[in-house]
C-alpha positions in Angstrom: 17.7 11.9 -22.2 16.5 15.0 -20.5 19.5 17.1 -18.4 18.1 20.5 -17.1 20.6 22.9 -15.6 20.4 21.2 -11.7 20.8 17.9 -13.2 24.1 18.9 -15.7 25.6 20.4 -12.0 25.1 16.9 -10.2 26.4 15.1 -12.7 29.5 17.7 -13.0 30.1 17.4 -9.1 30.4 13.3 -9.7 32.4 13.6 -12.8 35.3 13.7 -10.6 35.5 10.0 -10.7 33.1 7.5 -10.4 31.4 2.5 2.9 27.5 0.8 4.5 25.9 -1.9 4.0 23.0 -4.5 2.8 20.7 -1.8 2.3 18.2 -3.1 5.1 19.4 -6.9 6.1 19.0 -7.7 9.9 19.4 -3.6 10.1 17.7 -3.4 13.7 18.3 -6.1 16.9 14.5 -6.8 16.8 13.9 -7.4 13.2 17.1 -10.5 13.1 14.4 -12.3 15.3 11.5 -12.1 12.8 13.4 -12.4 9.4 9.6 -13.0 7.8 8.9 -9.5 8.1 12.3 -7.8 7.8 12.2 -5.2 4.6 15.2 -5.6 2.8 14.7 -3.0 -0.1 12.3 -0.6 -1.6 12.0 0.4 -5.1 9.5 2.7 -6.8 10.3 4.2 -10.4 8.6 5.0 -13.5 8.5 1.9 -15.5 10.9 1.2 -17.9 9.7 -1.5 -19.6 8.7 -0.6 -23.2 5.4 1.0 -23.6 4.8 1.4 -19.8 5.5 4.5 -19.4 2.3 5.3 -17.7 3.2 3.6 -14.7 4.8 2.9 -12.1 6.7 0.1 -10.7 6.9 -0.2 -6.6 8.9 -3.2 -5.0 9.2 -4.3 -1.5 11.4 -7.2 -0.8 11.4 -9.1 2.7 13.5 -12.1 3.8 16.9 -11.6 3.8 19.9 -13.9 2.7 18.0 -16.6 1.7 20.1 -19.5 0.6 18.6 -21.3 -2.0 19.3 -24.7 -0.4 16.9 -23.7 2.5 14.3 -26.9 2.7 12.2 -28.8 3.6 10.3 -25.3 4.6 11.7 -23.0 2.1 10.3 -19.5 2.5 7.0 -18.4 2.7 5.8 -15.2 4.6 3.8 -15.0 7.7 0.0 -15.4 7.7 0.1 -13.5 10.8 1.8 -10.5 9.3 0.5 -7.4 7.7 2.6 -5.9 4.4 2.1 -3.0 3.0 3.4 -0.4 0.7 2.6 3.1 1.2 2.0 6.4 -1.0 2.1 9.6 0.2 0.7 12.6 -2.9 0.7 15.9 -0.7 3.9 16.0 0.6 2.4 15.4 4.3 4.3 12.8 5.7 1.2 10.9 6.1 0.1 8.0 3.9 -3.0 8.7 1.0 -2.9 5.2 -0.5 -1.2 1.7 1.4 -1.7 -1.4 -0.3 -1.7 -4.4 2.2 -0.9 -8.0 1.3 -2.2 -10.6 3.8 -0.8 -14.2 3.2 -2.7 -18.1 3.8 -0.9 -21.1 4.0 -2.7 -24.1 3.3 -1.3 -27.5 3.9 -3.2 -30.2 1.7 -1.2 -32.8 3.7 -0.3 -34.8 1.0 0.3 -38.7 2.7 1.7 -42.5 0.9 0.5 -45.8 1.3 3.2 -47.0 3.5 2.7 -50.5 4.4 -1.4 -50.1 4.6 -1.2 -46.6 6.4 -1.6 -43.3 5.0 1.6 -40.9 6.2 2.0 -37.4 5.9 5.3 -36.7 3.7 7.7 -34.5 5.2 7.9 -32.1 2.0 6.0 -29.1 0.3 6.2 -31.0 -3.0 5.7 -34.7 -3.7 6.8 -34.6 -7.8 7.4 -32.0 -10.2 5.6 -28.9 -10.4 5.0 -26.7 -13.6 1.3 -25.0 -13.2 -0.3 -22.9 -10.9 -1.4 -25.1 -7.8 -0.8 -28.5 -9.2 -1.6 -31.6 -7.0 1.6 -32.0 -6.3 2.4 -28.9 -4.6 1.4 -29.9 -0.9 1.6 -26.4 1.3 0.0 -23.7 -1.4 0.6 -20.3 -0.6 -2.0 -17.5 -1.4 -2.3 -13.9 -0.5 -4.9 -10.6 -1.3 -4.8 -7.4 -1.8 -6.4 -4.4 -0.1 -6.1 -0.9 -1.6 -6.6 1.7 1.6 -7.1 5.4 1.5 -7.4 8.0 4.3 -5.1 6.4 6.4 -3.9 2.6 6.7 -5.9 1.6 8.9 -9.5 3.8 7.7 -12.3 1.5 6.5 -12.1 3.0 3.2 -10.9 -0.1 1.7 -11.5 -2.4 -1.2 -9.7 -5.7 -2.5 -7.5 -5.7 -5.9 -9.0 -8.5 -8.1 -7.2 -10.7 -11.1 -8.5 -8.5 -14.0 -9.1 -12.1 -16.0 -11.3 -13.4 -13.7 -12.7 -11.4 -10.8 -10.7 -13.7 -8.2 -9.6 -11.8 -5.2 -6.8 -14.7 -4.0 -3.4 -15.0 -5.6 -1.3 -17.7 -6.1 2.6 -17.2 -5.0 5.1 -19.6 -6.6 6.4 -21.7 -4.4 10.2 -21.4 -4.3 13.1 -22.4 -6.7 13.4 -26.0 -4.8 15.8 -27.2 -7.9 16.0 -28.0 -11.2 14.4 -31.5 -10.8 11.5 -30.3 -9.5 10.5 -27.3 -12.2 11.9 -30.5 -15.0 14.8 -29.0 -15.8 17.5 -26.3 -15.7 15.7 -22.5 -16.6 12.1 -24.3 -16.3 11.4 -21.9 -13.3 11.2 -18.6 -14.6 8.7 -19.8 -17.1 6.6 -21.5 -13.8 7.0 -18.4 -12.2 5.9 -16.2 -15.2 2.5 -18.2 -14.7 1.8 -15.9 -11.7 2.3 -12.6 -13.1 -1.2 -11.1 -12.7 -3.1 -8.3 -14.7 -5.2 -6.9 -11.9 -7.9 -4.2 -11.6 -7.1 -1.5 -8.5 -10.1 -0.3 -6.7 -10.5 3.5 -7.7 -8.2 3.3 -10.5 -8.2 3.3 -14.5 -6.3 1.0 -16.3 -5.0 -2.6 -15.8 -2.0 -2.8 -13.6 0.0 -5.9 -13.0 0.8 -7.8 -9.7 3.3 -10.3 -9.1 4.8 -12.0 -5.3 7.3 -14.2 -5.7 11.3 -15.3 -4.7 13.7 -13.5 -6.8 17.4 -13.3 -6.7 18.1 -10.2 -4.5 18.8 -7.5 -6.2 21.2 -5.5 -4.1 25.0 -5.8 -4.2 27.6 -4.6 -1.6 30.9 -5.4 -0.2 29.1 -6.5 2.8 32.0 -8.4 4.8 34.7 -5.7 4.4 32.5 -2.6 4.9 31.2 -3.8 8.2 35.4 -5.0 8.9 35.9 -1.2 9.7 35.5 -0.5 6.2 38.4 -2.9 5.2 38.3 -1.9 1.6 40.0 1.1 -0.7 36.8 3.4 -0.7 38.7 5.3 -3.1 39.8 2.1 -5.6 38.1 0.5 -8.7 34.1 0.7 -8.3 33.8 -2.8 -9.5 36.9 -4.3 -8.1 35.2 -7.2 -5.4 32.2 -9.6 -5.9 28.9 -8.9 -4.5 29.0 -10.8 -0.7 25.3 -11.5 -1.1 25.4 -12.7 -4.8 24.3 -16.1 -3.8 21.3 -15.2 -1.8 17.5 -14.9 -2.4 15.0 -12.6 -1.1 11.0 -12.8 -1.9 9.3 -9.5 -3.8 6.1 -7.8 -3.6 5.8 -6.1 -7.3 3.1 -3.7 -7.8 2.9 -1.4 -11.5 0.1 1.0 -11.2 -1.5 3.7 -13.3 0.6 6.8 -12.4 -2.8 8.9 -12.1 -4.1 6.1 -9.4 -1.1 7.3 -7.0 -1.2 11.0 -7.8 -4.4 11.4 -7.7 -4.5 15.1 -9.3 -2.7 16.4 -6.6 1.2 17.1 -7.3 3.7 15.0 -9.6 6.2 14.0 -6.7 5.2 10.9 -4.7 6.2 9.3 -1.4 6.6 6.0 -1.1 8.0 3.0 1.8 7.0 -0.3 2.8 6.0 -1.4 6.4 5.5 -5.1 7.9 3.3 -5.0 10.9 2.5 -7.7 13.4 -0.6 -8.4 15.8 0.1 -7.2 19.7 -0.8 -10.1 20.9 0.4 -13.5 19.9 0.1 -17.2 21.6 2.0 -19.4 20.9 0.4 -23.5 20.5 1.7 -26.8 21.0 -1.4 -27.9 18.9 -1.5 -25.8 15.4 -5.2 -25.5 13.6 -5.0 -28.4 10.7 -4.1 -27.1 7.6 -1.6 -24.7 9.2 2.1 -24.8 9.8 2.5 -21.7 12.1 1.3 -21.2 15.8 -2.2 -19.5 16.6 -2.1 -16.0 17.5 -4.6 -13.8 19.4 -5.5 -10.7 18.6 -5.1 -6.9 19.1 -3.7 -3.9 17.2 -1.3 -4.0 14.2 1.7 -2.9 15.5 4.7 -2.1 12.9 8.5 -3.3 13.3 10.0 -3.0 9.7 10.4 0.2 8.0 11.9 1.0 5.1 12.0 4.2 2.5 15.4 5.5 1.7 17.9 2.5 1.4 20.3 2.5 3.9 19.1 5.1 6.8 18.1 2.8 9.7 21.5 0.8 8.3 24.1 3.7 8.9 22.6 7.2 10.2 20.0 5.6 12.8 21.8 5.1 15.9 21.9 1.8 17.3 19.8 2.6 20.5 17.2 3.7 18.2 17.3 1.2 15.4 14.1 -0.6 16.5 12.1 2.9 17.4 12.7 4.0 13.7 11.1 0.7 12.6 8.6 1.2 14.4 8.0 4.8 13.7 5.9 6.8 10.8 7.1 9.2 8.8 5.0 12.5 10.0 7.1 11.2 13.6 10.8 11.7 11.9 11.5 14.7 13.9 12.5 12.9 16.4 15.4 11.2 14.3 16.5 14.6 13.0 19.9 15.0 14.8 20.9 11.5 13.3 20.9 13.5 9.6 21.8 16.7 10.6 24.9 15.6 12.9 25.5 12.2 11.7 28.0 9.9 12.6 29.1 7.9 9.2 30.9 10.8 7.6 32.9 10.7 11.1 33.6 7.3 10.9 34.8 7.5 7.6 37.3 10.2 8.5 38.2 8.4 11.6 39.3 5.3 9.5 40.6 7.8 6.7 42.1 11.0 8.0 42.4 11.9 4.9 38.7 11.6 3.9 38.1 15.0 5.4 34.0 14.8 6.5 31.9 17.6 5.5 31.6 20.9 7.9 28.7 22.4 7.5 26.1 21.7 10.9 23.6 21.4 10.7 24.3 19.3 7.6 21.2 21.1 5.4 22.0 18.9 2.4 21.3 15.7 3.8 17.9 17.2 5.1 17.5 17.4 1.1 18.6 14.7 0.4 16.7 12.2 3.5 13.9 14.1 4.4 12.5 16.3 1.6 13.7 15.9 -1.4 15.9 17.7 -3.7 14.6 21.2 -5.1 14.3 21.1 -8.9 14.5 17.1 -8.7 11.7 15.4 -6.3 10.8 18.1 -3.8 6.8 18.2 -3.1 5.7 21.6 -3.1 4.6 21.8 0.4 6.9 19.0 2.2 7.4 17.8 5.7 10.4 16.9 6.1 10.2 12.8 7.0 11.9 9.8 5.4 10.6 8.3 2.9 11.7 7.5 -1.1 10.1 10.5 -3.6 9.5 10.3 -7.5 8.6 12.9 -10.0 6.2 11.3 -11.8 6.9 13.8 -14.5 10.2 13.6 -15.5 11.1 11.3 -18.2 11.7 7.4 -18.1 15.4 6.5 -19.0 15.2 3.1 -20.9 17.6 0.4 -19.3 20.0 0.8 -22.2 21.0 4.5 -21.4 20.3 4.1 -17.5 23.6 5.6 -15.4 23.9 3.8 -12.5 25.2 6.9 -10.7 21.2 8.3 -11.3 20.9 11.7 -10.6 24.6 12.5 -9.9 25.3 11.2 -13.2 22.8 13.0 -15.0 20.0 10.4 -15.4 17.0 12.3 -14.5 15.2 9.0 -14.1 17.6 7.8 -11.3 18.2 7.9 -7.7 17.1 9.8 -5.3 14.3 10.4 -7.7 12.8 7.4 -7.1 15.4 3.9 -7.1 15.3 1.5 -9.6 17.1 -1.6 -9.0 20.6 -0.8 -11.2 21.1 2.4 -8.8 24.2 2.0 -7.2 22.8 3.6 -4.3 26.1 2.2 -2.0 28.3 4.5 -4.1 25.8 7.3 -4.5 25.2 7.8 -0.4 28.2 7.3 0.4 28.9 10.1 -1.8 26.2 12.0 -0.5 27.4 11.8 3.1 31.0 12.9 2.3 29.1 16.2 0.8 28.5 16.3 -3.0 25.6 18.2 -2.8 27.5 21.0 -1.1 29.6 21.1 -4.6 26.9 20.5 -7.5 24.4 23.3 -5.6 27.1 25.9 -7.0 27.7 29.6 -6.0 24.0 31.0 -6.3 23.3 27.2 -4.1 20.7 26.3 -6.9 19.9 23.2 -5.1 18.5 24.6 -2.0 21.0 22.9 0.4 22.1 25.3 2.3 26.1 24.9 1.6 29.0 25.4 -0.3 32.4 23.6 -1.5 34.3 24.6 1.1 32.4 22.8 3.6 32.9 19.5 1.8 36.7 18.9 1.6 36.3 15.7 -0.4 32.6 16.3 -1.8 33.6 15.2 -5.2 35.9 12.3 -4.7 34.7 9.2 -6.2 33.9 6.8 -2.6 32.9 3.3 -3.7 32.0 0.0 -1.9 34.0 -1.7 -4.8 31.2 -3.5 -5.8 29.1 -2.2 -8.7 25.9 -2.4 -9.5 24.2 -1.4 -12.7 21.1 -1.9 -15.0 22.1 -4.6 -17.5 22.2 -7.4 -14.3 18.3 -6.6 -14.3 15.6 -7.2 -16.9 13.7 -4.4 -19.0 10.2 -5.9 -18.3 7.9 -6.6 -15.0 8.9 -7.6 -12.8 12.4 -6.9 -13.8 14.2 -8.9 -11.0 15.9 -11.8 -11.9 14.8 -15.6 -11.0 16.1 -16.9 -8.2 18.9 -18.9 -7.4 18.1 -23.0 -7.6 18.3 -24.7 -4.4 19.7 -27.7 -6.9 21.5 -27.0 -9.9 
């Protein structure tokens, strides 16, 4: 693992020791009414599966807090929605490449002969499931992925295809209903793996990979205690409490793409975020069309209702009155939210609840502008960056194998981790709490090597090992695509 002088300074600032938030679960008033399009987490990292370091893995999670036993309909995605992953590869806060996921549900209407009459069954399966789209699957969920260039609504689009047979539509595995449905404990992983596809991305060389399906929620947080006025010890052990959402699943859109496809020869730092949109006009119908379980809808332009780049931003940075507005905004328009970054309320709330934890005093908080809006100089800042909120990844920095990953990412001296992109094992809650309380003001040194515009005296507790007391680490995840763990079964 390579350590530059800047990274060494960051590690030193964090070494004084080892409160917020589900990354973006139910984070805004409107999105609580539309869980199918609620983005929960976004990850972007150089693939650390052995032999795949020439690729970037993108993961967008949706539909939060899934109880594994949530039948009989379980957790299909919304056929009326457009799910997108966007890449900015020139720092101008506008998407240059978008990957658009569209879903379709097909009801086979399996029926049983009951007393001489064919009667539709009430379940999404009529027997065991072990293969892709078996006869026993009553509700088939499929999807397609378009790659769009020159703006998300441009006509410069083409369909991603299956590298083995040229198919333009892919099957999504049914959720983990329970062990009996999949033939025994532990069989779901083998079933789901049949839905990992080698793909061809138009305009790109090389073979990428694709998976969409239910996964165990990868986020870790002391959720209840944090929202209960940080009812924990923020200077306690980093692993003192259990993960509140350890018993939940999510639905993951996982895409692996060659680095050159995303950078397009422009520069090494790319920005990424995910959005979900609904049509402006929708119409409820008492008689859905045959073969569908969802409502009819009418057209109109797409309206963005969910947005996620850097973790926890809408959750604990944006004010309650503007959370819906943020979810509908594009990065190029983020100037309207600047005060939430330059004059943040989270450090002030922490100081209010824990008077010994003095909030940083450098206003405007130029260190947070670097962390959230531009990337950090020498780490993941594009050459001609327009300040805007998104996850940024320097694709020229080396990959860290899973066994060597530090869960504090760059703060722990690990160049391959957050905020240089985000991996599943990065403990972003602890990292962002420490950044909010001023760790960068200490890391930058007397000569401001990080160009964050503050000094150690501005952040009295900037080296404190603040934690939510739930530890996130790489050992919780696999070292191969799609990285996230199999979902919890509804019936063990």
